[in-house]
C-alpha positions in Angstrom: -41.9 13.2 -100.8 -39.9 15.0 -98.2 -36.3 15.8 -98.8 -33.7 16.6 -96.1 -30.4 18.4 -96.8 -27.4 16.2 -96.3 -26.2 18.3 -93.4 -29.5 17.9 -91.6 -29.4 14.1 -92.1 -25.8 14.1 -90.8 -26.9 16.1 -87.8 -29.8 13.8 -87.0 -27.6 10.8 -87.3 -25.0 12.3 -85.1 -27.7 13.1 -82.4 -29.1 9.6 -82.7 -25.7 8.0 -82.3 -24.9 10.3 -79.4 -28.1 9.3 -77.7 -27.4 5.6 -78.3 -23.9 6.0 -77.0 -25.1 7.8 -73.9 -27.8 5.2 -73.3 -25.3 2.4 -73.7 -22.9 4.1 -71.4 -25.7 4.7 -68.9 -26.7 1.0 -69.1 -23.1 0.0 -68.8 -22.6 2.2 -65.7 -25.9 0.9 -64.2 -24.7 -2.7 -64.9 -21.3 -2.0 -63.3 -23.1 -0.4 -60.4 -25.2 -3.5 -59.9 -22.2 -5.7 -60.3 -20.3 -3.6 -57.8 -23.2 -3.8 -55.4 -23.4 -7.6 -55.9 -19.7 -7.9 -55.5 -19.8 -5.9 -52.3 -22.6 -8.0 -51.0 -20.8 -11.2 -51.9 -17.6 -9.9 -50.2 -19.5 -8.9 -47.1 -21.2 -12.3 -47.1 -17.8 -14.0 -47.4 -16.5 -11.9 -44.5 -19.6 -12.8 -42.5 -19.0 -16.5 -43.2 -15.3 -16.1 -42.5 -16.0 -14.5 -39.2 -18.1 -17.4 -37.9 -15.9 -20.1 -39.5 -12.8 -21.2 -37.6 -11.6 -22.7 -40.9 -11.8 -19.3 -42.7 -11.4 -18.4 -46.4 -7.7 -17.6 -46.5 -6.4 -21.1 -46.0 -7.7 -23.3 -48.8 -8.4 -26.9 -48.0 -6.1 -28.2 -50.7 -3.0 -26.9 -49.1 -3.8 -27.3 -45.4 -1.0 -28.7 -43.4 -3.2 -30.9 -41.3 -6.1 -33.2 -41.8 -9.3 -31.2 -42.3 -12.7 -32.2 -43.7 -15.6 -29.9 -44.6 -19.3 -30.8 -45.2 -21.1 -28.0 -46.9 -24.8 -27.1 -47.0 -25.4 -29.0 -50.2 -24.0 -32.2 -48.6 -26.0 -31.7 -45.4 -29.2 -31.2 -47.3 -28.7 -34.3 -49.5 -29.7 -36.9 -46.9 -31.5 -34.5 -44.5 -30.0 -36.2 -41.5 -31.0 -35.0 -38.0 -28.5 -37.4 -36.4 -24.9 -36.1 -36.1 -23.8 -39.7 -36.2 -25.1 -40.1 -39.7 -23.8 -36.8 -40.8 -20.2 -37.7 -39.8 -20.2 -41.3 -41.2 -18.7 -40.0 -44.5 -15.7 -38.4 -42.7 -12.6 -40.6 -42.3 -11.1 -41.0 -38.8 -14.5 -40.5 -37.0 -15.8 -43.3 -34.7 -19.4 -43.6 -33.5 -21.0 -45.6 -30.7 -24.7 -45.5 -31.2 -27.0 -45.5 -28.2 -30.6 -44.5 -28.8 -30.8 -44.7 -32.7 -31.5 -40.9 -33.1 -28.2 -39.4 -31.9 -29.9 -37.6 -29.0 -26.8 -38.1 -26.8 -23.9 -38.5 -29.4 -20.9 -40.6 -28.7 -18.2 -39.4 -31.1 -14.5 -40.1 -31.1 -11.6 -39.0 -33.4 -8.5 -41.0 -34.1 -8.8 -43.3 -31.2 -10.1 -40.8 -28.6 -12.9 -42.5 -26.7 -16.4 -42.0 -28.0 -17.9 -41.7 -24.6 -20.4 -38.8 -24.7 -18.0 -37.1 -27.2 -16.2 -35.8 -24.1 -12.7 -35.9 -25.6 -13.5 -33.9 -28.7 -13.7 -30.1 -28.8 -17.2 -29.6 -30.2 -18.2 -26.1 -31.2 -20.9 -24.0 -32.8 -19.7 -20.9 -34.6 -16.3 -21.4 -32.9 -17.8 -21.5 -29.3 -17.5 -24.6 -27.2 -21.0 -26.1 -26.7 -20.5 -28.9 -24.2 -22.6 -28.0 -21.1 -19.4 -27.4 -19.1 -16.4 -28.0 -21.5 -13.8 -28.2 -18.7 -15.7 -29.3 -15.6 -18.1 -31.8 -17.3 -17.6 -32.0 -21.1 -20.1 -34.9 -21.8 -22.3 -33.9 -24.7 -25.8 -34.2 -23.1 -26.8 -31.2 -25.2 -26.4 -31.2 -29.0 -28.0 -28.9 -31.5 -30.3 -30.0 -34.4 -28.3 -30.5 -37.6 -31.1 -29.1 -39.9 -30.2 -25.5 -38.9 -26.5 -25.9 -39.7 -25.0 -24.7 -42.9 -21.6 -26.4 -42.6 -19.7 -28.9 -40.5 -15.9 -28.8 -40.1 -13.7 -31.6 -38.7 -10.1 -31.0 -37.7 -7.5 -33.6 -36.7 -3.8 -33.5 -36.0 -2.0 -30.2 -36.0 -5.1 -28.6 -37.5 -6.8 -28.9 -34.0 -4.2 -27.2 -31.7 -6.2 -23.9 -31.9 -9.3 -25.4 -30.5 -8.8 -26.7 -26.9 -8.9 -27.8 -24.3 -9.1 -31.3 -25.8 -6.5 -31.8 -28.5 -5.9 -35.6 -28.5 -8.5 -36.4 -31.2 -9.4 -33.1 -32.7 -12.2 -30.6 -33.1 -15.7 -30.4 -34.7 -17.2 -27.0 -35.6 -20.7 -26.5 -36.8 -21.7 -23.2 -38.5 -25.2 -22.0 -37.9 -27.1 -20.3 -40.7 -25.7 -16.9 -41.7 -28.0 -13.8 -42.1 -29.1 -13.2 -45.7 -27.4 -10.3 -47.4 -30.4 -9.8 -49.7 -32.5 -6.6 -49.4 -35.6 -8.6 -50.1 -37.0 -10.9 -47.4 -35.9 -14.5 -47.6 -38.3 -17.1 -46.2 -37.8 -20.8 -46.3 -40.0 -23.6 -45.0 -39.3 -27.3 -44.6 -42.1 -29.7 -43.7 -41.6 -33.5 -43.4 -43.4 -36.6 -42.3 -42.1 -40.2 -41.8 -42.6 -43.5 -40.1 -43.0 -43.8 -36.4 -45.0 -40.6 -36.6 -41.8 -38.6 -37.4 -42.6 -34.9 -37.9 -40.4 -32.0 -38.8 -41.3 -28.3 -39.2 -38.4 -26.0 -40.0 -38.5 -22.4 -41.1 -36.5 -19.2 -41.1 -36.9 -15.5 -42.1 -34.0 -13.3 -42.9 -33.3 -9.9 -44.4 -30.8 -7.1 -44.5 -32.0 -3.4 -44.7 -30.1 -0.2 -45.3 -30.4 2.4 -42.6 -29.9 5.8 -44.3 -26.7 7.4 -42.9 -26.1 4.6 -40.3 -25.3 1.4 -42.2 -26.9 -2.0 -42.7 -29.0 -4.0 -40.3 -29.7 -7.7 -40.9 -31.6 -10.3 -38.9 -32.6 -13.9 -38.9 -35.3 -15.7 -37.0 -35.2 -19.5 -37.2 -37.5 -22.2 -35.7 -37.2 -25.9 -35.8 -39.2 -28.7 -34.2 -38.7 -32.5 -34.6 -40.6 -35.3 -32.9 -41.2 -39.0 -33.2 -43.1 -41.7 -31.3 -39.9 -43.8 -31.3 -39.3 -47.2 -32.8 -39.2 -49.2 -29.6 -42.3 -51.0 -28.2 -42.7 -50.8 -24.4 -44.2 -53.9 -22.7 -47.8 -53.0 -21.8 -47.7 -49.9 -24.0 -46.3 -46.4 -23.5 -44.4 -43.6 -25.1 -40.8 -44.2 -26.3 -40.5 -41.1 -28.5 -39.0 -37.7 -28.2 -39.6 -34.0 -29.1 -36.9 -31.4 -29.7 -37.4 -27.7 -30.4 -35.0 -24.9 -31.2 -35.4 -21.1 -31.8 -32.5 -18.9 -32.9 -32.4 -15.2 -33.3 -29.5 -13.2 -34.9 -29.1 -9.5 -35.7 -26.1 -8.0 -37.5 -25.1 -4.3 -37.7 -22.5 -3.0 -40.2 -21.9 0.7 -39.5 -21.6 2.9 -42.5 -19.4 5.9 -41.4 -16.9 3.9 -39.4 -13.2 4.4 -40.1 -12.9 0.6 -40.2 -15.0 -2.1 -41.6 -16.9 -3.7 -38.7 -19.6 -6.3 -38.0 -21.5 -6.4 -34.8 -23.7 -9.5 -34.2 -26.0 -10.7 -31.4 -27.1 -14.3 -31.3 -29.7 -15.7 -28.9 -31.2 -19.1 -28.7 -33.5 -21.4 -26.8 -33.9 -25.2 -27.2 -35.5 -28.0 -25.3 -36.0 -31.7 -25.4 -38.4 -34.2 -23.8 -37.5 -37.8 -24.6 -38.8 -41.0 -23.1 -35.4 -42.6 -23.4 -33.8 -45.2 -21.1 -30.4 -46.7 -20.3 -32.1 -50.1 -20.0 -31.4 -52.5 -23.0 -32.2 -56.2 -23.6 -30.6 -59.5 -23.0 -29.1 -61.0 -26.1 -31.8 -63.7 -26.3 -34.6 -61.1 -26.1 -32.8 -58.9 -28.6 -32.8 -61.8 -31.1 -36.5 -62.4 -30.6 -37.5 -58.7 -30.8 -35.0 -55.9 -31.3 -37.5 -53.2 -30.7 -38.8 -54.4 -27.3 -38.5 -52.4 -24.1 -39.0 -53.9 -20.7 -41.9 -52.5 -18.7 -39.5 -51.6 -15.8 -38.3 -48.6 -17.9 -41.8 -47.2 -18.4 -41.2 -44.0 -16.3 -37.8 -43.1 -17.9 -37.7 -39.6 -19.2 -35.1 -36.9 -20.1 -36.2 -33.3 -19.9 -33.8 -30.4 -20.6 -33.6 -26.8 -21.6 -30.8 -24.8 -23.1 -30.2 -21.1 -23.5 -27.4 -19.4 -25.4 -26.4 -15.7 -25.8 -23.4 -14.4 -27.8 -22.2 -11.0 -28.7 -19.5 -10.8 -31.3 -17.5 -8.0 -33.0 -15.3 -8.2 -36.1 -13.1 -5.3 -37.2 -10.6 -4.9 -40.0 -7.9 -2.3 -39.0 -6.4 -2.5 -42.5 -6.0 -5.0 -45.4 -3.7 -7.1 -43.2 -5.0 -7.0 -39.7 -8.4 -8.0 -38.3 -9.8 -8.8 -34.8 -12.7 -11.1 -33.9 -14.1 -11.0 -30.4 -16.9 -13.2 -28.9 -18.5 -13.0 -25.5 -20.8 -15.9 -24.7 -23.0 -17.4 -22.0 -24.8 -20.7 -22.1 -27.0 -22.5 -19.6 -28.2 -26.0 -19.6 -30.7 -27.5 -17.1 -31.5 -31.2 -17.3 -33.6 -33.8 -15.4 -33.2 -37.4 -16.3 -35.6 -39.7 -14.3 -34.7 -43.3 -15.1 -34.2 -46.8 -13.9 -30.8 -47.2 -12.4 -30.6 -50.6 -10.6 -32.3 -52.8 -8.1 -32.0 -52.1 -4.4 -29.2 -54.6 -4.4 -25.5 -54.8 -4.8 -26.0 -56.7 -8.1 -25.4 -54.5 -11.1 -27.9 -54.2 -14.0 -25.2 -55.2 -16.5 -24.5 -58.4 -14.6 -28.2 -59.3 -14.6 -28.7 -58.7 -18.3 -25.4 -60.4 -19.4 -26.2 -63.6 -17.4 -30.0 -63.5 -17.2 -30.5 -67.2 -16.5 -27.9 -67.6 -13.7 -29.2 -68.1 -10.2 -30.9 -65.0 -8.8 -30.5 -63.1 -12.0 -33.4 -65.0 -13.5 -35.7 -63.7 -10.7 -34.5 -60.1 -11.3 -35.3 -60.5 -15.0 -38.8 -61.6 -14.3 -39.4 -58.4 -12.4 -37.9 -56.2 -15.2 -40.4 -57.8 -17.6 -43.3 -57.6 -15.2 -43.7 -61.3 -15.0 -43.4 -61.4 -11.3 -44.1 -59.0 -8.4 -41.3 -57.7 -6.2 -41.2 -59.9 -3.1 -38.4 -58.4 -1.0 -36.8 -54.9 -0.6 -33.8 -56.1 -2.6 -36.2 -56.6 -5.5 -37.4 -53.0 -5.4 -36.3 -50.9 -8.4 -34.2 -47.8 -7.8 -35.2 -44.8 -10.0 -32.7 -41.9 -10.0 -33.8 -38.3 -10.5 -30.6 -37.0 -12.0 -30.9 -33.2 -11.8 -28.0 -31.2 -13.2 -27.5 -27.5 -13.9 -24.7 -26.2 -16.0 -23.4 -22.9 -17.2 -20.5 -22.0 -19.5 -19.3 -18.5 -20.2 -16.3 -16.6 -21.4 -14.7 -14.0 -23.6 -12.4 -14.8 -26.5 -10.6 -12.6 -29.0 -8.7 -13.6 -32.1 -6.1 -11.7 -34.2 -5.5 -12.5 -37.8 -2.6 -10.8 -39.6 -2.1 -11.5 -43.3 1.0 -10.1 -44.8 4.2 -10.9 -46.6 7.6 -11.8 -45.2 10.7 -11.9 -47.6 8.4 -12.6 -50.5 6.4 -15.3 -48.8 2.8 -15.1 -47.7 2.5 -15.0 -43.9 -0.7 -15.5 -41.9 -0.4 -15.1 -38.2 -3.4 -16.3 -36.1 -3.5 -15.7 -32.4 -6.1 -16.0 -29.7 -6.8 -15.4 -26.0 -9.8 -16.9 -24.1 -11.0 -16.5 -20.6 -13.5 -19.1 -19.7 -15.4 -20.4 -16.7 -18.0 -23.2 -16.4 -19.8 -25.1 -13.7 -22.0 -28.1 -13.1 -24.2 -28.7 -10.0 -25.5 -32.2 -9.5 -28.4 -33.2 -7.3 -29.2 -36.9 -7.7 -31.9 -38.6 -5.7 -33.2 -42.1 -5.7 -36.8 -43.4 -5.2 -37.8 -47.0 -4.8 -40.6 -48.6 -6.8 -41.8 -52.2 -6.7 -43.4 -54.2 -9.5 -47.0 -55.2 -8.9 -49.3 -56.7 -11.5 -47.3 -55.3 -14.4 -47.2 -51.9 -12.9 -44.6 -49.8 -11.2 -45.8 -48.8 -7.7 -44.1 -46.1 -5.6 -42.6 -47.6 -2.4 -43.2 -45.7 0.7 -39.5 -45.4 1.4 -37.5 -42.3 2.2 -35.9 -40.7 -0.8 -32.1 -41.0 -0.8 -29.7 -38.3 -2.0 -27.0 -40.2 -3.9 -25.0 -37.3 -5.3 -24.9 -33.6 -4.3 -21.9 -31.7 -5.5 -20.6 -28.8 -7.5 -17.6 -28.8 -9.9 -16.3 -25.7 -11.5 -13.3 -24.7 -13.7 -11.6 -21.5 -14.7 -9.3 -21.5 -17.7 -7.1 -18.9 -19.4 -6.1 -20.2 -22.8 -4.0 -18.7 -25.6 -2.6 -19.8 -28.9 -0.3 -18.5 -31.6 -0.3 -20.1 -35.1 1.8 -19.0 -38.0 1.4 -20.2 -41.6 4.1 -19.4 -44.1 3.3 -20.1 -47.8 6.6 -20.4 -49.8 4.9 -21.6 -52.9 6.1 -25.1 -53.0 6.1 -25.4 -49.2 3.3 -24.4 -46.8 4.5 -24.5 -43.2 2.3 -24.1 -40.1 3.8 -23.9 -36.6 1.9 -23.1 -33.5 1.6 -23.5 -29.8 -1.4 -23.6 -27.4 -1.0 -22.8 -23.7 -3.7 -23.4 -21.1 -3.9 -22.6 -17.4 -6.7 -24.5 -15.8 -8.0 -24.2 -12.2 -10.6 -26.7 -10.9 -12.7 -26.8 -7.8 -14.9 -29.7 -6.5 -17.2 -29.5 -3.5 -19.0 -32.6 -2.3 -21.9 -31.4 -0.2 -22.6 -34.9 1.2 -19.1 -35.5 2.7 -18.1 -31.8 3.0 -15.0 -32.6 1.1 -13.5 -29.8 -1.0 -10.7 -30.2 -3.5 -8.9 -27.7 -5.7 -6.4 -28.2 -8.5 -4.5 -26.1 -11.0 -1.9 -26.5 -13.7 -0.5 -25.2 -16.9 0.0 -27.2 -20.1 1.9 -26.3 -23.3 0.8 -27.9 -26.5 2.9 -27.3 -29.6 2.2 -28.3 -33.2 3.9 -28.3 -36.6 2.6 -29.1 -40.0 4.2 -29.1 -43.5 2.6 -29.3 -46.9 4.9 -29.9 -49.9 3.4 -29.2 -53.3 5.0 -31.6 -55.9 3.0 -30.0 -58.7 -0.3 -28.3 -59.2 -2.3 -31.4 -58.4 -0.2 -33.5 -56.0 1.3 -32.8 -52.6 2.6 -34.4 -49.4 1.7 -33.4 -45.8 3.4 -34.1 -42.5 2.4 -33.1 -39.0 3.0 -33.5 -35.3 1.2 -32.1 -32.3 0.8 -32.7 -28.6 -2.6 -34.1 -27.5 -4.1 -33.2 -24.1 -7.3 -33.8 -22.1 -7.4 -32.1 -18.7 -8.6 -33.8 -15.5 -12.0 -33.0 -14.3 -12.2 -31.2 -10.9 -12.0 -33.4 -7.8 -9.6 -36.1 -9.1 -6.9 -37.4 -6.8 -3.2 -36.8 -7.2 -2.8 -40.2 -8.6 -4.8 -39.4 -11.7 -2.8 -37.9 -14.5 -4.1 -35.8 -17.4 -4.4 -37.6 -20.8 -1.4 -36.8 -22.9 -0.1 -38.0 -26.3 2.1 -37.1 -29.2 0.2 -37.3 -32.5 1.9 -37.8 -35.9 0.5 -37.9 -39.4 1.9 -38.3 -42.9 -0.1 -38.3 -46.1 -0.6 -37.5 -49.7 -3.2 -35.3 -51.3 -4.3 -35.3 -55.0 -6.7 -32.8 -56.7 -7.4 -32.4 -60.4 -10.6 -31.2 -61.9 -13.4 -33.5 -60.6 -11.0 -35.9 -58.9 -9.9 -35.4 -55.3 -8.1 -38.0 -53.2 -6.3 -38.1 -49.8 -4.5 -40.8 -47.9 -3.2 -40.1 -44.4 -1.4 -42.4 -41.9 -1.6 -41.4 -38.3 0.1 -42.5 -35.1 -1.0 -41.4 -31.6 1.5 -42.2 -28.9 -0.2 -41.9 -25.5 1.9 -41.5 -22.4 -1.3 -41.8 -20.5 -4.8 -42.7 -21.6 -7.8 -42.0 -19.2 -11.1 -43.5 -18.6 -14.0 -41.8 -16.8 -16.7 -43.6 -14.8 -20.1 -42.4 -16.0 -23.6 -43.9 -16.0 -23.6 -43.9 -19.8 -20.4 -46.1 -19.8 -22.2 -48.7 -17.7 -19.9 -47.9 -14.7 -21.2 -48.5 -11.2 -18.3 -47.0 -9.3 -17.9 -43.4 -8.0 -19.5 -41.1 -10.6 -17.0 -39.2 -12.7 -14.0 -40.9 -11.1 -11.1 -41.1 -13.6 -8.7 -43.9 -14.2 -5.2 -44.2 -15.7 -4.3 -46.7 -18.4 -0.7 -45.6 -19.0 0.9 -45.9 -22.4 -1.3 -46.8 -25.4 -0.6 -46.7 -29.1 -3.3 -45.9 -31.7 -2.4 -45.9 -35.3 -4.1 -46.3 -38.7 -4.9 -45.0 -42.1 -7.5 -42.6 -43.4 -8.5 -42.3 -47.0 -11.0 -40.3 -48.9 -11.9 -40.3 -52.6 -14.2 -38.0 -54.5 -14.9 -37.9 -58.3 -17.7 -37.2 -60.7 -18.4 -38.8 -64.1 -20.4 -37.2 -66.9 -22.7 -39.9 -68.2 -24.7 -37.8 -70.7 -25.2 -34.1 -71.1 -26.7 -32.8 -67.9 -26.4 -36.2 -66.1 -23.5 -37.0 -63.8 -22.4 -39.8 -61.5 -20.8 -38.4 -58.3 -18.9 -40.9 -56.1 -17.6 -40.3 -52.6 -15.6 -42.9 -50.5 -14.2 -42.6 -47.0 -12.2 -45.4 -45.4 -10.6 -45.8 -42.0 -8.3 -48.5 -40.7 -7.4 -48.4 -37.0 -5.3 -50.5 -34.6 -4.6 -49.9 -30.9 -2.4 -51.5 -28.3 -2.1 -51.1 -24.5 1.6 -51.0 -23.8 1.4 -52.3 -20.2 -0.6 -54.8 -18.2 -2.8 -53.7 -15.3 -6.0 -54.3 -13.4 -8.6 -51.5 -13.5 -12.0 -50.9 -11.9 -13.0 -49.0 -15.0 -15.8 -51.1 -16.6 -14.5 -50.8 -20.2 -11.0 -52.1 -19.3 -10.9 -54.7 -16.5 -7.8 -56.8 -16.4 -5.7 -55.6 -19.3 -2.7 -57.4 -20.8 0.0 -55.6 -22.9 -1.1 -55.8 -26.5 -4.9 -55.7 -25.8 -6.9 -53.3 -28.0 -9.2 -50.4 -27.0 -12.9 -51.1 -26.9 -15.3 -49.5 -29.4 -12.6 -48.9 -32.0 -13.4 -50.9 -35.2 -10.5 -52.1 -37.2 -12.1 -51.2 -40.5 -14.9 -48.9 -41.5 -15.9 -47.6 -44.9 -18.6 -45.2 -46.3 -19.5 -45.2 -50.0 -21.9 -42.7 -51.6 -23.0 -43.1 -55.2 -25.5 -40.8 -56.8 -27.2 -39.8 -60.1 -27.5 -36.1 -60.4 -29.3 -33.9 -62.9 -30.0 -30.2 -62.8 -33.5 -30.7 -61.4 -33.1 -33.9 -59.4 -30.8 -36.2 -57.6 -30.9 -39.8 -56.2 -28.2 -41.3 -53.9 -27.3 -44.4 -52.0 -25.0 -44.3 -49.0 -23.4 -47.5 -47.7 -21.8 -47.6 -44.3 -19.8 -50.7 -43.2 -18.4 -51.0 -39.7 -16.7 -54.1 -38.4 -17.6 -55.6 -35.0 -16.2 -53.8 -31.9 -15.3 -55.3 -28.6 -17.2 -54.1 -25.6 -14.3 -54.3 -23.1 -10.5 -54.3 -23.5 -9.5 -57.0 -21.0 -11.1 -59.7 -19.0 -12.5 -59.8 -15.4 -15.1 -57.2 -16.2 -18.8 -57.5 -17.1 -18.7 -57.3 -20.9 -15.4 -59.2 -21.4 -15.3 -61.2 -24.6 -18.5 -59.6 -26.0 -18.5 -57.8 -29.3 -21.0 -55.6 -31.1 -22.4 -56.9 -34.4 -20.9 -56.0 -37.8 -22.9 -53.2 -39.3 -24.0 -52.9 -42.9 -26.2 -49.8 -43.3 -27.7 -48.5 -46.5 -29.4 -45.1 -46.7 -31.3 -43.7 -49.7 -32.1 -40.1 -50.5 -33.6 -38.2 -53.5 -35.0 -34.8 -54.3 -36.8 -33.2 -57.2 -36.8 -29.4 -58.0 -40.2 -28.5 -59.4 -39.2 -24.8 -59.5 -36.8 -22.4 -58.0 -39.2 -22.1 -55.1 -40.5 -25.6 -54.6 -38.6 -28.8 -53.8 -39.7 -32.2 -52.7 -37.6 -35.0 -51.2 -37.8 -38.6 -50.1 -35.3 -40.4 -47.9 -35.1 -43.9 -46.4 -32.7 -44.4 -43.5 -31.5 -48.0 -43.1 -33.1 -49.1 -46.4 -32.4 -52.9 -45.8 -33.8 -52.7 -42.2 -30.5 -53.9 -40.7 -31.1 -54.9 -37.1 -27.9 -55.5 -35.1 -26.5 -54.9 -31.6 -24.7 -51.6 -31.8 -23.7 -51.6 -28.1 -24.4 -53.2 -24.8 -23.9 -50.1 -22.8 -25.2 -48.6 -20.6 -27.2 -51.7 -19.6 -27.9 -54.4 -22.2 -28.1 -54.9 -25.9 -29.2 -51.9 -27.9 -30.3 -51.6 -31.6 -29.7 -48.9 -34.1 -32.7 -47.2 -35.8 -34.7 -49.5 -38.1 -35.9 -48.6 -41.5 -37.5 -45.2 -41.6 -39.0 -43.6 -44.7 -39.5 -39.8 -44.7 -40.9 -37.4 -47.3 -40.8 -33.7 -47.2 -41.3 -30.4 -49.1 -39.4 -27.2 -49.1 -40.7 -23.7 -50.1 -38.7 -20.6 -50.7 -40.4 -17.1 -50.8 
C-alpha cells in the first residue's frame, strides 16, 4: 500500500482545485463570450429590424399615442393567407371591397377612406411607398405576395402623419424578411397544394459571414411562386386562373473599423403576374343560379404585368442618442390589361347587367352569353388594351434623436423626402363580334382612347416629437408637402400644371392611469392631394380626424376601445374603370362636407386549459356611420343624386372578426370568423346601382399546423369553410362572388 506524506496530499489537492477553478473560469469566460456574441447578434438583429420598421423598437405599442396595430410573423403564418384582404380582416377600422376573390387588386380603406384600389391609404414596404405612382396614380395595381412578409403594421389617426401623402385614413407598412444574423446558412422551403390546382413554392437562403478585418457581410435570396386555375368556370371552357412570381435579393454590410456603427443594405427585386381576370360580372339572376359562372364574352381578358424594385439604404449611429437612416429607391411597373370594356354603343355595361330583361338590354345579354351572333356594329364588343407604364423614385432621410429633457424621455423623429413618379397611359380599343359562341376580330381600325402622361414631383418633410413624462406620453408633429403635378394629353394636345403646399399637424396624448390602464386622445389633419390634370374646381380631400380611447393590458389580457370622428371639409371621388365609371378616366369629383364616425375595439386573451394546452382568443370589432352634410347631383357613379344625411357606399355599419384557437407546443388549430354587414353600392339615387346592396358576409376560415420536429412542419388550412357564396360587389360590371371553399395542405422544411 502506497503512502503519501500529508504535505504532498495537500499539494496535489491544491493543484487539482486550482485546475478545476481555472477550468471553471475558462468555461465561464467562454460562456460569457458566447452570451456576449449572441447578445451582440440579437442587438444587431434588433437594429436591423428597427431600421426597416417605421414603427421601431423605441416606442412600445402599449403607450403609443395613436391607433396602431401590428401583425407579427407568427400571426401571418397561422393562416398562411396570400390575400392581403384576409390578412387585414382581424384589424379594427379596416374596410375591404372584394373583387376577384384572391386579392390580386386590393381595395382597402381605413376609417371611412374609400376602398377604391387602396388609393387613399399610404401603402409601404420597408417604409417605401409601393403604389406604382403614389402621387400621380396611386391605385394599387401592384401588390406584393404576403408569404414573404415578416410583419404588417397599420397606423391610423395621429400615428399616420409621418407617412404621406395620404393621411386621411392612415398607413399600412409591410416588412420584408430580414437577413439572418446566423453564421450558419439558413434555408427554408414551403410547398403547398390546394383545390382549383392551387400551387405554392416558396424558399429562401440567408447567411451572415465575417470578413476578417472588414466587418460582416450578410445576404438573402428569396423566391416565391403562386398559381391557381381559378374558381370561375368560363362558358365554353377556358382559363380563369393566375400565376404570380417574386424574387428578392438583399445584401447587408456592417463595417468593422468604422468610427460609428453602420449598416449598408442593397435590395433588388423582380415580380410578375399573368391573370386571366375580368371586370365582367353576372346579372343577379345568373349569380343565383351559378355564382362561379363567367360569360364567354370575357374569354380573352388577361392582365400581364412586371415590377422591378431597387433600394439602397444606409443606417448610422452617431452616438447613443442620434441616428440617421437614408433610403434611395427606384421602382418600375409595366402592365397590359386586355379586357372587355363595353359594347360599341352608348349603353353602359353596368346598365345592361343591372336591367338584363329591359328592352334592348336582353339582346345585348344574349351576345355576352354567346346565345346570339352580333347583328349590327352596335352589337360589336369593344376590347381595350390598357397599356400603362409607371415609375417611382426618390431619396428619403430620417433623423432619430433619443435623449432626455428636464428628466423626461424625449424622442425627436424628423424626415425629408424628395420624390418623383410618373404614369404613361396608352389605351387602344379593338372591335370583336360574337359568332357561333366565338369572339371574332372585326376588321375595324383600332381606336386610341387614351394617350397621356401624368407626373408629380414632391418635397415632403415631417417633424415628430414624443415626450414621455411617465404618467403622460405626448406626441406632437407636423408634416409639410410641396407637390407639383403635370398632365399632358397627347390626343388633345392639352397640357396642365399645378402646384401647392399643404401643412398637416397632429397631436396625440396617452395618459397612464396605472401600470395596466391608460387613456389616449388624438387629432390630426387628413389630406389626399389632387391627381395631375384636375381642373381648378376640384379641391384636395381634407379632413380633421379625432380619436379618443382606452387601452388595457395585464398579463395575457389586452383590450382597446377607440372612438373616432373624421370631419371632412371635402371628400373626393375618382372616376376609374374599376369603380364602374364610364366618364372621363381619372376625373375627380367634389362631395363637400362629410362626417365619418365610429368605434373600434380589439380584445386578446389566452386561457390555460391544461398544462401545455392554451386557448387564445382574438376579437376585432368596428362600428361605422357616415353622413353627407349637403345635397348635390354628381356624375360620379358611386354617388349620383345625394341628399344630406345619405351614407357613403361600401362602408359596413358593423363588422367583427373572432379567432379562437387551441394551441400546444407542437400543434395549433384555429377558427377565424368574419362577419360583415351588407353595404350599399351607391350613396344616392339617379345612378346605376342606386338602391342595391351587397350581401351580408359570414366567412369562416380554418387553419392548423403540426410540428414534427424543429426542421419539419405540416399545415392544413381551409378558406371559407362553410362555402359561403354571396355578392361581395357589383363593381366594376355586375355581381361578383368571393372565393369559395378552398382546402390547402403544405409542408415546411428548415435546414
